[in-house]
N, CA, C and O atoms as a Tinker XYZ file with bonds, in Angstrom:
   480  protein
     1  N    231.472000  104.487000  115.645000    73     2
     2  CA   231.588000  105.488000  114.629000    64     1     3
     3  C    230.421000  105.322000  113.655000    63     2     4     5
     4  O    230.112000  104.216000  113.212000    81     3
     5  N    229.796000  106.426000  113.340000    73     3     6
     6  CA   228.653000  106.401000  112.435000    64     5     7
     7  C    229.135000  106.626000  111.008000    63     6     8     9
     8  O    229.891000  107.561000  110.745000    81     7
     9  N    228.694000  105.758000  110.075000    73     7    10
    10  CA   229.060000  105.889000  108.669000    64     9    11
    11  C    228.034000  106.735000  107.947000    63    10    12    13
    12  O    226.847000  106.722000  108.271000    81    11
    13  N    228.516000  107.468000  106.967000    73    11    14
    14  CA   227.607000  108.280000  106.149000    64    13    15
    15  C    226.710000  107.358000  105.332000    63    14    16    17
    16  O    227.161000  106.349000  104.790000    81    15
    17  N    225.472000  107.711000  105.256000    73    15    18
    18  CA   224.524000  106.923000  104.476000    64    17    19
    19  C    224.717000  107.226000  103.005000    63    18    20    21
    20  O    225.037000  108.354000  102.630000    81    19
    21  N    224.517000  106.199000  102.158000    73    19    22
    22  CA   224.543000  106.430000  100.719000    64    21    23
    23  C    223.308000  107.223000  100.345000    63    22    24    25
    24  O    222.212000  106.936000  100.826000    81    23
    25  N    223.478000  108.222000   99.487000    73    23    26
    26  CA   222.289000  108.952000   99.063000    64    25    27
    27  C    221.373000  108.015000   98.280000    63    26    28    29
    28  O    221.835000  107.152000   97.533000    81    27
    29  N    220.087000  108.197000   98.462000    73    27    30
    30  CA   219.160000  107.322000   97.742000    64    29    31
    31  C    219.102000  107.747000   96.281000    63    30    32    33
    32  O    219.216000  108.931000   95.966000    81    31
    33  N    218.924000  106.767000   95.382000    73    31    34
    34  CA   218.837000  107.124000   93.972000    64    33    35
    35  C    217.606000  107.981000   93.724000    63    34    36    37
    36  O    216.635000  107.907000   94.477000    81    35
    37  N    217.638000  108.789000   92.681000    73    35    38
    38  CA   216.471000  109.623000   92.404000    64    37    39
    39  C    215.269000  108.758000   92.069000    63    38    40    41
    40  O    215.418000  107.661000   91.531000    81    39
    41  N    214.081000  109.248000   92.386000    73    39    42
    42  CA   212.891000  108.501000   91.996000    64    41    43
    43  C    212.575000  108.855000   90.540000    63    42    44    45
    44  O    212.844000  109.964000   90.080000    81    43
    45  N    212.008000  107.903000   89.846000    73    43    46
    46  CA   211.699000  108.111000   88.438000    64    45    47
    47  C    210.577000  107.163000   88.046000    63    46    48    49
    48  O    210.225000  106.236000   88.776000    81    47
    49  N    210.032000  107.428000   86.871000    73    47    50
    50  CA   208.903000  106.653000   86.350000    64    49    51
    51  C    209.142000  106.336000   84.881000    63    50    52    53
    52  O    210.085000  106.832000   84.264000    81    51
    53  N    208.273000  105.503000   84.342000    73    51    54
    54  CA   208.328000  105.223000   82.913000    64    53    55
    55  C    208.250000  106.541000   82.154000    63    54    56    57
    56  O    207.482000  107.429000   82.525000    81    55
    57  N    209.032000  106.669000   81.107000    73    55    58
    58  CA   209.139000  107.813000   80.207000    64    57    59
    59  C    210.012000  108.937000   80.744000    63    58    60    61
    60  O    210.183000  109.954000   80.072000    81    59
    61  N    210.567000  108.775000   81.940000    73    59    62
    62  CA   211.489000  109.790000   82.435000    64    61    63
    63  C    212.818000  109.696000   81.689000    63    62    64    65
    64  O    213.219000  108.624000   81.236000    81    63
    65  N    213.482000  110.823000   81.573000    73    63    66
    66  CA   214.836000  110.889000   81.024000    64    65    67
    67  C    215.772000  110.958000   82.224000    63    66    68    69
    68  O    215.650000  111.845000   83.068000    81    67
    69  N    216.703000  110.018000   82.292000    73    67    70
    70  CA   217.632000  109.949000   83.423000    64    69    71
    71  C    219.066000  109.867000   82.910000    63    70    72    73
    72  O    219.308000  109.588000   81.736000    81    71
    73  N    220.009000  110.116000   83.816000    73    71    74
    74  CA   221.430000  110.024000   83.481000    64    73    75
    75  C    222.023000  108.785000   84.143000    63    74    76    77
    76  O    221.789000  108.509000   85.320000    81    75
    77  N    222.808000  108.041000   83.339000    73    75    78
    78  CA   223.402000  106.799000   83.842000    64    77    79
    79  C    224.599000  106.414000   82.969000    63    78    80    81
    80  O    224.648000  106.756000   81.787000    81    79
    81  N    225.549000  105.712000   83.551000    73    79    82
    82  CA   226.603000  105.062000   82.762000    64    81    83
    83  C    226.049000  103.702000   82.364000    63    82    84    85
    84  O    225.936000  102.804000   83.198000    81    83
    85  N    225.705000  103.551000   81.094000    73    83    86
    86  CA   225.083000  102.312000   80.622000    64    85    87
    87  C    226.079000  101.161000   80.703000    63    86    88    89
    88  O    225.732000  100.063000   81.139000    81    87
    89  N    227.310000  101.411000   80.285000    73    87    90
    90  CA   228.373000  100.399000   80.330000    64    89    91
    91  C    229.418000  100.814000   81.352000    63    90    92    93
    92  O    229.684000  102.003000   81.525000    81    91
    93  N    230.003000   99.852000   82.021000    73    91    94
    94  CA   231.042000  100.165000   83.003000    64    93    95
    95  C    232.216000  100.899000   82.370000    63    94    96    97
    96  O    232.920000  101.642000   83.054000    81    95
    97  N    232.435000  100.703000   81.087000    73    95    98
    98  CA   233.558000  101.339000   80.389000    64    97    99
    99  C    233.243000  102.767000   79.940000    63    98   100   101
   100  O    234.131000  103.466000   79.452000    81    99
   101  N    231.983000  103.212000   80.097000    73    99   102
   102  CA   231.620000  104.575000   79.695000    64   101   103
   103  C    232.369000  105.588000   80.543000    63   102   104   105
   104  O    232.404000  105.491000   81.770000    81   103
   105  N    232.963000  106.556000   79.872000    73   103   106
   106  CA   233.668000  107.632000   80.587000    64   105   107
   107  C    232.674000  108.586000   81.229000    63   106   108   109
   108  O    232.864000  109.039000   82.358000    81   107
   109  N    231.609000  108.883000   80.491000    73   107   110
   110  CA   230.607000  109.845000   80.945000    64   109   111
   111  C    229.247000  109.187000   81.069000    63   110   112   113
   112  O    229.006000  108.106000   80.532000    81   111
   113  N    228.379000  109.852000   81.777000    73   111   114
   114  CA   226.992000  109.400000   81.856000    64   113   115
   115  C    226.279000  109.743000   80.546000    63   114   116   117
   116  O    226.687000  110.647000   79.817000    81   115
   117  N    225.218000  109.007000   80.269000    73   115   118
   118  CA   224.416000  109.244000   79.079000    64   117   119
   119  C    222.972000  109.486000   79.487000    63   118   120   121
   120  O    222.522000  109.035000   80.540000    81   119
   121  N    222.262000  110.201000   78.639000    73   119   122
   122  CA   220.831000  110.372000   78.832000    64   121   123
   123  C    220.137000  109.156000   78.240000    63   122   124   125
   124  O    220.448000  108.736000   77.126000    81   123
   125  N    219.204000  108.597000   78.983000    73   123   126
   126  CA   218.432000  107.451000   78.521000    64   125   127
   127  C    216.964000  107.683000   78.863000    63   126   128   129
   128  O    216.633000  108.490000   79.732000    81   127
   129  N    216.093000  106.960000   78.163000    73   127   130
   130  CA   214.656000  107.021000   78.420000    64   129   131
   131  C    214.252000  105.738000   79.146000    63   130   132   133
   132  O    214.526000  104.638000   78.666000    81   131
   133  N    213.608000  105.878000   80.289000    73   131   134
   134  CA   213.124000  104.723000   81.056000    64   133   135
   135  C    211.884000  104.162000   80.364000    63   134   136   137
   136  O    210.916000  104.888000   80.139000    81   135
   137  N    211.911000  102.865000   80.025000    73   135   138
   138  CA   210.745000  102.238000   79.407000    64   137   139
   139  C    210.122000  101.160000   80.286000    63   138   140   141
   140  O    209.078000  100.612000   79.934000    81   139
   141  N    210.733000  100.849000   81.412000    73   139   142
   142  CA   210.120000   99.897000   82.342000    64   141   143
   143  C    208.851000  100.505000   82.926000    63   142   144   145
   144  O    208.782000  101.718000   83.122000    81   143
   145  N    207.836000   99.670000   83.210000    73   143   146
   146  CA   206.616000  100.194000   83.833000    64   145   147
   147  C    206.895000  100.712000   85.250000    63   146   148   149
   148  O    207.888000  100.348000   85.881000    81   147
   149  N    206.005000  101.557000   85.719000    73   147   150
   150  CA   206.193000  102.192000   87.027000    64   149   151
   151  C    206.391000  101.188000   88.162000    63   150   152   153
   152  O    207.144000  101.457000   89.097000    81   151
   153  N    205.724000  100.033000   88.091000    73   151   154
   154  CA   205.860000   99.023000   89.158000    64   153   155
   155  C    207.303000   98.519000   89.240000    63   154   156   157
   156  O    207.831000   98.306000   90.332000    81   155
   157  N    207.930000   98.332000   88.088000    73   155   158
   158  CA   209.326000   97.887000   88.075000    64   157   159
   159  C    210.238000   99.021000   88.529000    63   158   160   161
   160  O    211.207000   98.786000   89.250000    81   159
   161  N    209.937000  100.239000   88.115000    73   159   162
   162  CA   210.737000  101.394000   88.565000    64   161   163
   163  C    210.709000  101.507000   90.084000    63   162   164   165
   164  O    211.720000  101.845000   90.700000    81   163
   165  N    209.575000  101.231000   90.684000    73   163   166
   166  CA   209.428000  101.373000   92.128000    64   165   167
   167  C    210.059000  100.219000   92.901000    63   166   168   169
   168  O    210.660000  100.442000   93.952000    81   167
   169  N    209.933000   98.985000   92.398000    73   167   170
   170  CA   210.328000   97.828000   93.207000    64   169   171
   171  C    211.457000   96.997000   92.640000    63   170   172   173
   172  O    212.095000   96.242000   93.374000    81   171
   173  N    211.718000   97.119000   91.359000    73   171   174
   174  CA   212.755000   96.298000   90.735000    64   173   175
   175  C    214.150000   96.796000   91.045000    63   174   176   177
   176  O    214.337000   97.938000   91.464000    81   175
   177  N    215.128000   95.927000   90.836000    73   175   178
   178  CA   216.531000   96.313000   91.044000    64   177   179
   179  C    217.163000   96.811000   89.757000    63   178   180   181
   180  O    218.140000   97.559000   89.787000    81   179
   181  N    216.601000   96.393000   88.617000    73   179   182
   182  CA   217.100000   96.817000   87.311000    64   181   183
   183  C    215.936000   97.350000   86.492000    63   182   184   185
   184  O    214.782000   96.976000   86.701000    81   183
   185  N    216.265000   98.232000   85.555000    73   183   186
   186  CA   215.218000   98.788000   84.691000    64   185   187
   187  C    215.670000   98.746000   83.238000    63   186   188   189
   188  O    216.859000   98.624000   82.943000    81   187
   189  N    214.703000   98.850000   82.345000    73   187   190
   190  CA   214.946000   98.885000   80.907000    64   189   191
   191  C    214.983000  100.338000   80.443000    63   190   192   193
   192  O    214.157000  101.157000   80.844000    81   191
   193  N    215.963000  100.637000   79.585000    73   191   194
   194  CA   216.109000  101.997000   79.075000    64   193   195
   195  C    216.450000  101.962000   77.589000    63   194   196   197
   196  O    216.977000  100.975000   77.075000    81   195
   197  N    216.135000  103.069000   76.913000    73   195   198
   198  CA   216.555000  103.297000   75.538000    64   197   199
   199  C    217.676000  104.323000   75.571000    63   198   200   201
   200  O    217.562000  105.368000   76.212000    81   199
   201  N    218.743000  104.016000   74.882000    73   199   202
   202  CA   219.972000  104.809000   74.875000    64   201   203
   203  C    219.814000  106.025000   73.977000    63   202   204   205
   204  O    219.299000  105.916000   72.864000    81   203
   205  N    220.254000  107.176000   74.451000    73   203   206
   206  CA   220.198000  108.390000   73.657000    64   205   207
   207  C    221.564000  108.760000   73.103000    63   206   208   209
   208  O    222.575000  108.662000   73.799000    81   207
   209  N    221.587000  109.191000   71.832000    73   207   210
   210  CA   222.819000  109.651000   71.183000    64   209   211
   211  C    222.560000  111.020000   70.577000    63   210   212   213
   212  O    221.513000  111.247000   69.971000    81   211
   213  N    223.509000  111.928000   70.739000    73   211   214
   214  CA   223.372000  113.267000   70.170000    64   213   215
   215  C    223.248000  113.181000   68.655000    63   214   216   217
   216  O    224.026000  112.492000   67.996000    81   215
   217  N    222.256000  113.890000   68.108000    73   215   218
   218  CA   222.080000  113.937000   66.660000    64   217   219
   219  C    222.993000  115.020000   66.105000    63   218   220   221
   220  O    222.932000  116.175000   66.528000    81   219
   221  N    223.821000  114.646000   65.174000    73   219   222
   222  CA   224.741000  115.579000   64.534000    64   221   223
   223  C    224.026000  116.359000   63.441000    63   222   224   225
   224  O    223.120000  115.820000   62.806000    81   223
   225  N    224.406000  117.618000   63.198000    73   223   226
   226  CA   223.778000  118.393000   62.114000    64   225   227
   227  C    223.941000  117.679000   60.776000    63   226   228   229
   228  O    225.019000  117.178000   60.454000    81   227
   229  N    222.869000  117.639000   60.010000    73   227   230
   230  CA   222.893000  117.008000   58.700000    64   229   231
   231  C    222.763000  115.500000   58.722000    63   230   232   233
   232  O    222.618000  114.876000   57.671000    81   231
   233  N    222.811000  114.910000   59.893000    73   231   234
   234  CA   222.683000  113.454000   60.018000    64   233   235
   235  C    221.208000  113.057000   59.851000    63   234   236   237
   236  O    220.329000  113.629000   60.497000    81   235
   237  N    220.949000  112.086000   58.989000    73   235   238
   238  CA   219.577000  111.612000   58.771000    64   237   239
   239  C    219.132000  110.742000   59.950000    63   238   240   241
   240  O    219.936000  110.048000   60.572000    81   239
   241  N    217.859000  110.799000   60.231000    73   239   242
   242  CA   217.292000  109.958000   61.280000    64   241   243
   243  C    217.211000  108.525000   60.763000    63   242   244   245
   244  O    216.620000  108.274000   59.713000    81   243
   245  N    217.793000  107.600000   61.486000    73   243   246
   246  CA   217.822000  106.203000   61.061000    64   245   247
   247  C    216.480000  105.521000   61.338000    63   246   248   249
   248  O    215.717000  105.971000   62.192000    81   247
   249  N    216.194000  104.432000   60.611000    73   247   250
   250  CA   214.954000  103.686000   60.869000    64   249   251
   251  C    214.891000  103.235000   62.327000    63   250   252   253
   252  O    215.904000  102.859000   62.917000    81   251
   253  N    213.710000  103.279000   62.888000    73   251   254
   254  CA   213.440000  102.852000   64.268000    64   253   255
   255  C    214.138000  103.703000   65.318000    63   254   256   257
   256  O    214.359000  103.250000   66.441000    81   255
   257  N    214.486000  104.932000   64.957000    73   255   258
   258  CA   215.018000  105.913000   65.897000    64   257   259
   259  C    213.990000  107.035000   66.029000    63   258   260   261
   260  O    213.243000  107.318000   65.092000    81   259
   261  N    213.960000  107.662000   67.189000    73   259   262
   262  CA   213.045000  108.780000   67.440000    64   261   263
   263  C    213.875000  109.969000   67.893000    63   262   264   265
   264  O    214.795000  109.830000   68.699000    81   263
   265  N    213.538000  111.142000   67.363000    73   263   266
   266  CA   214.242000  112.374000   67.701000    64   265   267
   267  C    213.588000  113.027000   68.911000    63   266   268   269
   268  O    212.384000  113.282000   68.920000    81   267
   269  N    214.403000  113.296000   69.937000    73   267   270
   270  CA   213.946000  113.980000   71.150000    64   269   271
   271  C    214.755000  115.270000   71.295000    63   270   272   273
   272  O    215.795000  115.439000   70.659000    81   271
   273  N    214.255000  116.185000   72.150000    73   271   274
   274  CA   214.940000  117.476000   72.291000    64   273   275
   275  C    214.784000  118.023000   73.708000    63   274   276   277
   276  O    214.438000  117.291000   74.635000    81   275
   277  N    215.043000  119.314000   73.859000    73   275   278
   278  CA   214.994000  119.955000   75.167000    64   277   279
   279  C    213.650000  119.855000   75.858000    63   278   280   281
   280  O    213.592000  119.831000   77.088000    81   279
   281  N    212.560000  119.796000   75.092000    73   279   282
   282  CA   211.232000  119.650000   75.695000    64   281   283
   283  C    211.093000  118.323000   76.434000    63   282   284   285
   284  O    210.224000  118.172000   77.292000    81   283
   285  N    211.951000  117.362000   76.096000    73   283   286
   286  CA   211.921000  116.046000   76.725000    64   285   287
   287  C    212.963000  115.904000   77.838000    63   286   288   289
   288  O    213.011000  114.878000   78.516000    81   287
   289  N    213.791000  116.925000   78.025000    73   287   290
   290  CA   214.809000  116.879000   79.071000    64   289   291
   291  C    216.223000  116.689000   78.561000    63   290   292   293
   292  O    217.159000  116.594000   79.354000    81   291
   293  N    216.393000  116.632000   77.242000    73   291   294
   294  CA   217.729000  116.465000   76.674000    64   293   295
   295  C    218.392000  117.814000   76.469000    63   294   296   297
   296  O    217.717000  118.815000   76.227000    81   295
   297  N    219.725000  117.842000   76.568000    73   295   298
   298  CA   220.478000  119.082000   76.372000    64   297   299
   299  C    220.605000  119.431000   74.895000    63   298   300   301
   300  O    220.717000  120.606000   74.545000    81   299
   301  N    220.588000  118.420000   74.022000    73   299   302
   302  CA   220.757000  118.599000   72.581000    64   301   303
   303  C    219.718000  117.736000   71.879000    63   302   304   305
   304  O    219.085000  116.882000   72.500000    81   303
   305  N    219.546000  117.965000   70.572000    73   303   306
   306  CA   218.718000  117.032000   69.820000    64   305   307
   307  C    219.351000  115.659000   69.939000    63   306   308   309
   308  O    220.547000  115.488000   69.705000    81   307
   309  N    218.541000  114.692000   70.301000    73   307   310
   310  CA   219.024000  113.353000   70.621000    64   309   311
   311  C    218.137000  112.321000   69.966000    63   310   312   313
   312  O    216.916000  112.470000   69.930000    81   311
   313  N    218.758000  111.263000   69.442000    73   311   314
   314  CA   217.976000  110.157000   68.904000    64   313   315
   315  C    218.039000  108.988000   69.873000    63   314   316   317
   316  O    219.082000  108.718000   70.469000    81   315
   317  N    216.924000  108.303000   70.024000    73   315   318
   318  CA   216.918000  107.068000   70.796000    64   317   319
   319  C    216.650000  105.917000   69.847000    63   318   320   321
   320  O    215.780000  105.990000   68.979000    81   319
   321  N    217.411000  104.858000   70.028000    73   319   322
   322  CA   217.325000  103.664000   69.196000    64   321   323
   323  C    216.298000  102.724000   69.817000    63   322   324   325
   324  O    216.497000  102.229000   70.927000    81   323
   325  N    215.214000  102.481000   69.110000    73   323   326
   326  CA   214.127000  101.644000   69.629000    64   325   327
   327  C    214.317000  100.166000   69.305000    63   326   328   329
   328  O    213.436000   99.354000   69.591000    81   327
   329  N    215.459000   99.804000   68.712000    73   327   330
   330  CA   215.698000   98.408000   68.363000    64   329   331
   331  C    216.405000   97.634000   69.463000    63   330   332   333
   332  O    216.435000   96.404000   69.433000    81   331
   333  N    216.972000   98.337000   70.431000    73   331   334
   334  CA   217.745000   97.661000   71.467000    64   333   335
   335  C    217.437000   98.281000   72.824000    63   334   336   337
   336  O    217.597000   99.487000   73.015000    81   335
   337  N    217.001000   97.460000   73.751000    73   335   338
   338  CA   216.675000   97.907000   75.102000    64   337   339
   339  C    217.811000   97.493000   76.030000    63   338   340   341
   340  O    218.167000   96.317000   76.107000    81   339
   341  N    218.371000   98.465000   76.728000    73   339   342
   342  CA   219.440000   98.205000   77.686000    64   341   343
   343  C    218.832000   97.953000   79.064000    63   342   344   345
   344  O    217.758000   98.464000   79.382000    81   343
   345  N    219.522000   97.168000   79.867000    73   343   346
   346  CA   219.124000   96.930000   81.252000    64   345   347
   347  C    220.200000   97.530000   82.141000    63   346   348   349
   348  O    221.382000   97.220000   81.995000    81   347
   349  N    219.780000   98.397000   83.070000    73   347   350
   350  CA   220.742000   99.030000   83.974000    64   349   351
   351  C    220.273000   98.880000   85.422000    63   350   352   353
   352  O    219.073000   98.913000   85.693000    81   351
   353  N    221.215000   98.716000   86.348000    73   351   354
   354  CA   220.846000   98.691000   87.764000    64   353   355
   355  C    220.347000  100.072000   88.199000    63   354   356   357
   356  O    220.931000  101.091000   87.829000    81   355
   357  N    219.292000  100.100000   88.967000    73   355   358
   358  CA   218.726000  101.384000   89.400000    64   357   359
   359  C    219.723000  102.232000   90.174000    63   358   360   361
   360  O    219.698000  103.459000   90.077000    81   359
   361  N    220.593000  101.598000   90.937000    73   359   362
   362  CA   221.515000  102.386000   91.763000    64   361   363
   363  C    222.537000  103.152000   90.931000    63   362   364   365
   364  O    223.199000  104.048000   91.454000    81   363
   365  N    222.680000  102.823000   89.651000    73   363   366
   366  CA   223.613000  103.562000   88.788000    64   365   367
   367  C    223.020000  104.874000   88.276000    63   366   368   369
   368  O    223.749000  105.723000   87.763000    81   367
   369  N    221.726000  105.042000   88.409000    73   367   370
   370  CA   221.081000  106.266000   87.933000    64   369   371
   371  C    221.409000  107.402000   88.890000    63   370   372   373
   372  O    221.233000  107.281000   90.102000    81   371
   373  N    221.894000  108.516000   88.323000    73   371   374
   374  CA   222.323000  109.625000   89.175000    64   373   375
   375  C    221.361000  110.798000   89.178000    63   374   376   377
   376  O    221.351000  111.580000   90.130000    81   375
   377  N    220.554000  110.941000   88.141000    73   375   378
   378  CA   219.653000  112.093000   88.091000    64   377   379
   379  C    218.505000  111.828000   87.128000    63   378   380   381
   380  O    218.674000  111.184000   86.092000    81   379
   381  N    217.343000  112.334000   87.491000    73   379   382
   382  CA   216.198000  112.383000   86.579000    64   381   383
   383  C    216.132000  113.813000   86.069000    63   382   384   385
   384  O    216.088000  114.753000   86.863000    81   383
   385  N    216.126000  113.991000   84.744000    73   383   386
   386  CA   216.265000  115.334000   84.187000    64   385   387
   387  C    215.070000  115.806000   83.365000    63   386   388   389
   388  O    215.031000  116.964000   82.951000    81   387
   389  N    214.112000  114.947000   83.127000    73   387   390
   390  CA   212.957000  115.355000   82.323000    64   389   391
   391  C    212.044000  114.176000   82.063000    63   390   392   393
   392  O    212.204000  113.099000   82.637000    81   391
   393  N    211.087000  114.405000   81.189000    73   391   394
   394  CA   210.127000  113.365000   80.829000    64   393   395
   395  C    209.772000  113.524000   79.357000    63   394   396   397
   396  O    209.607000  114.643000   78.871000    81   395
   397  N    209.654000  112.414000   78.655000    73   395   398
   398  CA   209.361000  112.437000   77.228000    64   397   399
   399  C    207.934000  112.945000   77.014000    63   398   400   401
   400  O    207.000000  112.510000   77.688000    81   399
   401  N    207.781000  113.870000   76.067000    73   399   402
   402  CA   206.465000  114.429000   75.737000    64   401   403
   403  C    205.550000  113.334000   75.185000    63   402   404   405
   404  O    206.013000  112.362000   74.588000    81   403
   405  N    204.249000  113.509000   75.397000    73   403   406
   406  CA   203.247000  112.508000   74.996000    64   405   407
   407  C    203.374000  112.136000   73.521000    63   406   408   409
   408  O    203.361000  110.951000   73.185000    81   407
   409  N    203.495000  113.116000   72.643000    73   407   410
   410  CA   203.544000  112.821000   71.211000    64   409   411
   411  C    204.756000  111.965000   70.865000    63   410   412   413
   412  O    204.668000  111.111000   69.983000    81   411
   413  N    205.880000  112.172000   71.536000    73   411   414
   414  CA   207.067000  111.364000   71.257000    64   413   415
   415  C    207.021000  110.017000   71.960000    63   414   416   417
   416  O    207.664000  109.070000   71.507000    81   415
   417  N    206.278000  109.909000   73.050000    73   415   418
   418  CA   206.049000  108.589000   73.665000    64   417   419
   419  C    205.340000  107.689000   72.659000    63   418   420   421
   420  O    205.701000  106.526000   72.479000    81   419
   421  N    204.328000  108.251000   72.012000    73   419   422
   422  CA   203.578000  107.469000   71.017000    64   421   423
   423  C    204.483000  107.055000   69.867000    63   422   424   425
   424  O    204.384000  105.934000   69.368000    81   423
   425  N    205.366000  107.955000   69.446000    73   423   426
   426  CA   206.283000  107.617000   68.353000    64   425   427
   427  C    207.271000  106.536000   68.792000    63   426   428   429
   428  O    207.587000  105.639000   68.011000    81   427
   429  N    207.752000  106.609000   70.009000    73   427   430
   430  CA   208.643000  105.558000   70.523000    64   429   431
   431  C    207.912000  104.221000   70.520000    63   430   432   433
   432  O    208.475000  103.211000   70.097000    81   431
   433  N    206.667000  104.200000   70.987000    73   431   434
   434  CA   205.899000  102.953000   70.991000    64   433   435
   435  C    205.718000  102.415000   69.577000    63   434   436   437
   436  O    205.840000  101.210000   69.353000    81   435
   437  N    205.426000  103.302000   68.612000    73   435   438
   438  CA   205.284000  102.869000   67.215000    64   437   439
   439  C    206.592000  102.282000   66.699000    63   438   440   441
   440  O    206.590000  101.255000   66.020000    81   439
   441  N    207.691000  102.923000   67.015000    73   439   442
   442  CA   208.981000  102.447000   66.519000    64   441   443
   443  C    209.404000  101.135000   67.188000    63   442   444   445
   444  O    210.010000  100.283000   66.539000    81   443
   445  N    209.096000  100.965000   68.467000    73   443   446
   446  CA   209.375000   99.685000   69.140000    64   445   447
   447  C    208.562000   98.581000   68.478000    63   446   448   449
   448  O    209.085000   97.505000   68.187000    81   447
   449  N    207.279000   98.853000   68.240000    73   447   450
   450  CA   206.436000   97.853000   67.571000    64   449   451
   451  C    206.954000   97.535000   66.175000    63   450   452   453
   452  O    206.938000   96.375000   65.764000    81   451
   453  N    207.411000   98.537000   65.445000    73   451   454
   454  CA   207.948000   98.307000   64.105000    64   453   455
   455  C    209.244000   97.498000   64.164000    63   454   456   457
   456  O    209.442000   96.568000   63.381000    81   455
   457  N    210.106000   97.855000   65.083000    73   455   458
   458  CA   211.407000   97.182000   65.191000    64   457   459
   459  C    211.254000   95.732000   65.634000    63   458   460   461
   460  O    211.911000   94.839000   65.098000    81   459
   461  N    210.392000   95.504000   66.606000    73   459   462
   462  CA   210.246000   94.172000   67.187000    64   461   463
   463  C    209.135000   93.363000   66.526000    63   462   464   465
   464  O    208.971000   92.176000   66.808000    81   463
   465  N    208.376000   94.009000   65.647000    73   463   466
   466  CA   207.298000   93.345000   64.889000    64   465   467
   467  C    206.307000   92.621000   65.810000    63   466   468   469
   468  O    205.937000   91.472000   65.571000    81   467
   469  N    205.895000   93.320000   66.859000    73   467   470
   470  CA   204.929000   92.741000   67.795000    64   469   471
   471  C    203.552000   92.550000   67.176000    63   470   472   473
   472  O    202.852000   91.596000   67.512000    81   471
   473  N    203.154000   93.449000   66.274000    73   471   474
   474  CA   201.792000   93.431000   65.738000    64   473   475
   475  C    201.802000   93.289000   64.229000    63   474   476   477
   476  O    201.400000   94.212000   63.521000    81   475
   477  N    202.250000   92.160000   63.727000    73   475   478
   478  CA   202.224000   91.936000   62.287000    64   477   479
   479  C    201.367000   90.745000   61.961000    63   478   480
   480  O    201.219000   90.392000   60.791000    81   479
């Protein structure tokens, strides 16, 4: 008897926006930004991501957060927290939905550097 093959995970690269359940207890998938370099995306078993949270109307942007939107692949205005990098297994990723715009990539890099104080 032939078994059905598991579908292969979507291919993705650094700065792509993908959908994944970050925690096993998550009811729904979340949009995240891939920050691992392309070599790790291609060959690694786990990748680093920044977690996205829907920005509520009137909510101020917190320090070390970057605002992303539909141009980046998000359904709503979304903030990503640059202070904490999550690690997720690649096989948990279900879809690649967009890519972060160049100007916001630079802002994410600035906020990561500010949060982690790499260049002080």
